[in-house]
Backbone as CSV, one residue per row, in Angstrom:
resi,resn,N_x,N_y,N_z,CA_x,CA_y,CA_z,C_x,C_y,C_z
1,MET,-83.620,250.351,235.470,-82.309,250.065,236.571,-81.619,249.032,236.470
2,PRO,-80.621,248.813,236.770,-79.687,247.181,236.798,-80.150,246.418,238.315
3,VAL,-80.297,245.217,237.829,-80.451,244.135,239.163,-79.932,243.514,239.569
4,LEU,-79.278,243.514,240.875,-77.854,242.776,241.089,-78.567,241.181,241.696
5,ILE,-78.295,240.334,241.251,-79.290,238.882,241.846,-78.437,238.477,242.905
6,ASP,-79.101,238.353,244.124,-77.967,238.243,245.299,-78.409,236.156,245.292
7,SER,-77.534,235.250,245.516,-77.648,234.002,245.770,-78.740,233.098,246.322
8,ASP,-79.763,233.636,247.173,-80.493,232.918,247.528,-81.336,233.003,245.993
9,VAL,-81.679,233.915,245.374,-82.428,233.761,244.308,-81.976,232.857,243.018
10,LEU,-80.615,233.251,243.090,-80.200,232.469,242.290,-80.089,230.796,241.881
11,ILE,-79.722,230.169,243.361,-79.936,228.671,243.934,-80.986,228.859,243.264
12,GLU,-82.706,229.093,244.042,-83.706,229.119,243.570,-83.785,228.922,241.919
13,VAL,-83.393,230.181,241.377,-83.368,230.011,239.872,-82.884,228.484,239.030
14,SER,-81.901,228.044,240.003,-80.832,226.930,239.056,-81.590,225.741,240.112
15,ARG,-82.579,225.625,240.914,-83.393,224.420,241.175,-84.777,224.425,240.419
16,ALA,-85.376,225.697,240.137,-86.427,225.565,239.360,-87.809,224.968,239.585
17,ARG,-87.739,225.322,241.382,-88.936,224.767,241.928,-90.022,225.764,242.426
18,ASN,-89.384,226.939,242.714,-90.063,228.243,243.028,-90.664,228.701,241.594
19,THR,-92.070,228.751,241.622,-92.716,229.434,240.063,-92.858,231.146,240.367
20,GLU,-93.075,231.226,241.486,-92.958,232.755,241.549,-91.493,233.576,241.581
21,ILE,-90.619,232.688,242.176,-88.814,233.123,241.263,-88.639,233.325,239.902
22,LEU,-89.240,232.131,239.350,-89.285,231.752,237.991,-89.740,232.966,237.195
23,THR,-90.648,232.694,237.241,-91.830,234.046,236.803,-90.903,235.469,236.801
24,ALA,-90.555,235.712,237.932,-89.957,237.128,237.869,-88.373,236.831,237.427
25,TRP,-87.807,235.765,237.346,-86.519,235.898,236.634,-86.687,235.953,234.960
26,ARG,-88.002,235.434,234.753,-88.288,235.392,233.187,-88.628,236.732,232.737
27,SER,-89.644,237.267,233.497,-89.205,238.650,233.056,-88.724,239.147,233.221
28,LEU,-87.571,239.406,234.031,-86.363,240.283,234.083,-85.896,239.868,232.698
29,ALA,-85.543,238.450,232.610,-84.745,237.999,231.291,-85.003,238.684,229.857
30,ASP,-86.679,238.594,229.421,-87.164,239.610,228.726,-87.186,241.056,228.395
31,SER,-86.855,241.653,229.517,-87.016,242.777,229.582,-85.689,243.455,229.278
32,GLU,-85.024,244.856,229.216,-84.012,245.338,229.060,-83.433,246.087,230.160
33,GLU,-83.281,245.664,231.183,-82.581,245.486,232.666,-81.294,245.023,232.023
34,VAL,-80.186,245.234,233.074,-78.940,245.207,232.892,-78.994,244.203,234.406
35,LEU,-78.412,242.819,233.812,-78.485,241.345,235.125,-76.766,241.961,235.617
36,LEU,-77.163,241.510,236.782,-75.814,241.839,238.029,-75.709,240.817,238.919
37,CYS,-74.317,240.529,239.190,-74.193,238.957,240.401,-73.049,239.958,240.511
38,SER,-72.760,239.516,241.696,-71.298,239.584,242.200,-70.007,238.262,242.267
39,PRO,-69.273,238.512,242.058,-68.123,237.084,242.638,-68.150,236.217,243.365
40,VAL,-68.968,237.343,244.766,-69.066,236.491,245.929,-69.745,235.271,245.484
41,THR,-71.414,235.937,244.713,-72.256,234.890,244.463,-71.800,233.804,243.957
42,VAL,-70.711,234.361,242.748,-70.696,232.896,242.297,-69.336,232.073,242.800
43,ALA,-68.927,232.458,243.664,-68.389,231.879,244.146,-68.971,231.085,245.394
44,GLU,-69.955,231.607,246.465,-70.982,230.949,246.942,-71.840,229.257,246.275
45,LEU,-72.239,229.660,245.237,-72.769,228.774,244.335,-72.084,227.493,243.906
46,TRP,-70.850,228.548,243.041,-69.710,226.832,242.642,-68.982,226.528,244.137
47,GLN,-69.053,226.984,245.391,-68.518,225.693,246.255,-69.732,225.010,246.850
48,GLY,-70.738,225.142,246.516,-71.609,224.108,247.016,-72.098,223.005,245.769
49,ALA,-71.560,223.264,244.660,-72.386,222.626,243.229,-71.451,221.403,243.537
50,LYS,-72.397,220.562,242.495,-71.977,218.991,242.349,-71.268,219.545,240.653
51,PRO,-70.678,218.394,240.493,-70.246,218.297,238.817,-70.773,218.304,237.640
52,ALA,-72.206,217.459,238.397,-73.252,217.496,236.946,-73.840,218.788,236.927
53,GLU,-73.715,219.925,237.687,-74.393,221.410,237.905,-73.101,222.243,237.274
54,HIS,-71.979,221.601,237.202,-71.413,222.821,236.373,-71.941,223.464,235.519
55,SER,-72.742,222.720,233.944,-73.245,223.422,233.420,-74.083,224.415,233.432
56,LEU,-74.720,223.389,233.783,-76.317,224.790,234.167,-75.492,225.664,235.275
57,LEU,-74.640,226.030,236.309,-73.974,227.237,236.760,-73.547,227.865,235.818
58,ASN,-72.760,227.493,234.722,-71.925,227.861,233.619,-72.844,228.681,232.597
59,GLY,-74.289,228.243,232.459,-75.080,229.081,231.581,-75.760,229.860,232.423
60,LEU,-75.719,229.674,233.934,-76.177,231.272,234.280,-76.146,231.891,234.496
61,PHE,-74.742,232.164,234.865,-73.921,233.072,234.549,-73.504,233.922,233.598
62,SER,-73.680,233.030,233.010,-72.988,233.969,231.490,-74.358,234.742,231.149
63,THR,-75.394,234.433,231.600,-76.534,235.762,231.377,-76.304,236.998,232.300
64,LEU,-76.048,236.690,232.994,-75.607,237.824,233.617,-73.748,238.725,233.645
65,LEU,-73.691,240.111,234.090,-72.437,240.695,234.102,-72.166,240.623,235.609
66,SER,-70.821,240.740,235.857,-70.312,240.545,237.157,-69.750,242.055,237.504
67,THR,-69.972,242.584,238.839,-69.082,243.499,239.237,-68.620,243.098,239.629
68,PRO,-67.229,244.030,239.595,-65.652,243.787,240.111,-65.772,244.501,241.400
69,ILE,-65.038,243.311,242.242,-64.405,243.646,243.681,-63.041,244.894,243.588
70,ASP,-63.180,245.658,243.548,-62.062,246.804,243.206,-61.363,247.274,244.673
71,HIS,-61.110,248.817,244.551,-60.462,249.139,245.821,-61.597,249.781,246.420
72,GLU,-62.864,250.524,245.679,-64.012,251.541,246.245,-64.900,250.673,246.615
73,THR,-65.106,248.987,246.456,-65.819,248.392,246.577,-65.353,248.255,248.023
74,GLY,-64.396,246.969,248.178,-63.814,246.593,249.182,-64.107,248.094,250.236
75,ARG,-63.648,248.740,250.256,-63.552,250.241,251.060,-64.829,250.455,251.752
76,MET,-66.250,250.486,250.914,-67.537,250.193,251.243,-67.984,249.182,251.962
77,ALA,-67.534,248.220,251.669,-67.618,246.992,252.151,-67.042,247.084,253.445
78,GLY,-65.837,247.268,253.568,-65.162,247.383,255.084,-65.855,248.980,256.057
79,ASP,-66.722,249.517,255.528,-67.328,250.397,255.861,-68.251,249.820,256.606
80,PHE,-68.988,249.351,255.776,-70.380,248.672,256.241,-70.429,247.596,257.286
81,LEU,-69.195,246.563,257.111,-69.224,245.729,258.078,-68.191,246.472,259.678
82,ARG,-67.759,247.699,259.812,-67.558,248.136,260.398,-68.743,248.231,261.530
83,THR,-69.995,249.174,260.632,-71.259,249.523,261.322,-72.376,248.661,261.619
84,TYR,-72.166,247.645,260.834,-73.252,246.614,261.017,-73.028,245.234,261.211
85,ARG,-71.486,245.011,261.385,-71.394,243.381,261.669,-71.524,243.444,263.335
86,LYS,-71.771,243.944,263.959,-72.464,243.706,265.520,-73.886,243.887,265.474
87,SER,-73.953,244.618,264.885,-75.841,245.130,265.419,-76.388,244.253,264.716
88,HIS,-75.561,243.655,263.177,-77.004,243.003,262.037,-76.303,241.862,261.542
89,GLY,-75.240,241.525,262.315,-74.090,240.382,261.782,-74.122,240.015,260.460
90,VAL,-73.989,240.977,260.021,-73.314,241.214,258.653,-72.125,240.821,258.359
91,GLU,-71.882,239.854,257.424,-70.990,239.396,256.974,-70.385,239.839,255.952
92,LEU,-68.834,239.320,255.201,-68.305,239.887,254.355,-68.556,239.874,253.410
93,GLY,-69.335,239.041,252.403,-70.301,238.403,251.507,-71.293,239.455,251.623
94,ASP,-71.754,239.528,252.582,-73.445,240.484,252.083,-72.123,242.141,252.215
95,ALA,-71.461,242.315,252.742,-70.823,243.737,252.545,-70.591,244.317,251.925
96,LEU,-70.151,243.128,250.597,-69.029,243.133,249.383,-70.712,243.262,247.883
97,ILE,-71.973,242.311,248.183,-72.464,242.526,247.309,-73.605,243.727,247.301
98,ALA,-73.779,243.955,249.009,-74.898,245.348,249.096,-73.363,246.879,248.324
99,ALA,-72.313,246.702,248.913,-71.103,247.541,247.614,-71.349,247.466,246.279
100,GLY,-71.536,246.439,245.787,-71.476,246.240,244.759,-72.653,247.007,244.199
101,THR,-73.889,246.477,244.701,-75.188,247.391,244.490,-75.295,248.913,244.531
102,LEU,-74.847,249.102,245.812,-74.769,250.650,245.209,-73.718,251.337,244.385
103,LEU,-72.433,250.803,244.391,-71.922,251.213,243.493,-72.233,251.139,242.051
104,HIS,-72.907,250.265,241.477,-73.460,249.965,240.434,-75.402,250.673,240.048
105,ASN,-75.947,251.264,241.094,-76.583,251.459,240.940,-77.613,251.139,240.713
106,ALA,-77.786,249.655,241.342,-78.796,248.812,241.221,-79.577,248.220,241.783
107,GLU,-79.984,247.955,241.794,-81.595,246.977,242.609,-80.985,245.560,243.044
108,LEU,-80.971,245.029,244.467,-80.960,243.985,245.244,-82.002,243.613,244.832
109,TRP,-82.157,241.906,244.544,-82.955,240.952,244.571,-82.666,240.027,245.559
110,THR,-83.108,239.642,246.592,-82.414,238.821,247.471,-83.795,238.413,248.479
111,ARG,-84.140,237.657,249.045,-84.565,236.853,249.699,-84.361,236.943,251.179
112,ASN,-82.785,237.556,251.389,-82.869,237.609,252.936,-82.557,239.638,253.424
113,ARG,-83.381,240.237,253.089,-83.562,241.317,253.064,-82.601,241.947,254.274
114,LYS,-82.147,241.330,255.601,-82.019,241.517,257.353,-80.791,241.542,257.351
115,HIS,-80.121,240.634,256.069,-78.539,240.484,255.873,-78.394,242.331,254.966
116,TYR,-79.146,242.879,254.858,-78.509,244.109,253.739,-79.006,245.458,254.730
117,PRO,-78.842,246.033,255.958,-79.794,247.165,256.103,-78.525,248.208,256.157
118,MET,-77.905,248.542,254.977,-77.195,249.413,254.756,-78.301,250.903,253.992
119,PRO,-78.507,251.612,254.409,-79.125,252.984,253.975,-78.758,253.236,252.705
120,GLY,-79.696,253.398,251.981,-79.644,254.265,250.367,-79.906,252.563,249.216
121,LEU,-79.574,251.122,249.832,-79.492,250.153,249.180,-81.403,249.768,249.108
122,ARG,-81.401,249.562,247.254,-82.489,249.801,247.358,-83.026,248.344,246.799
123,PHE,-84.434,247.719,247.096,-84.365,246.204,246.725,-85.336,246.002,245.585
124,PHE,-85.334,245.191,244.437,-85.668,244.673,243.552,-86.844,244.123,244.176
125,GLU,-88.371,244.124,243.799,-89.512,243.541,243.770,-90.323,242.547,242.968
126,ALA,-90.034,241.665,243.261,-90.138,240.391,242.200,-91.962,240.099,242.509
């Protein structure tokens, strides 16, 4: 089953300090699983990156397939925002990531499950 990797996990991978996450990352990288990320994640990491980190991020993102943000993704994310913005504080980025995860029949690897109250969303267990 594909695994869509959230920003918080990729930040930890890039910092290479959390051994539990690094072990799970290596295991996934050595598996047959398709590893995905959202363009939202690329933007979130890139906006905070220092020039010295650009090469590392380019290498990291080259190992992942990026999910498209198309009409269907936007519609689903809009539904999530309407339903969960007030009750759960869901923001646009999280809604787009959740929609991409569901539309690609993937599991979401995140450390912030409270950001993703959407029904049907499956989580990767590291």
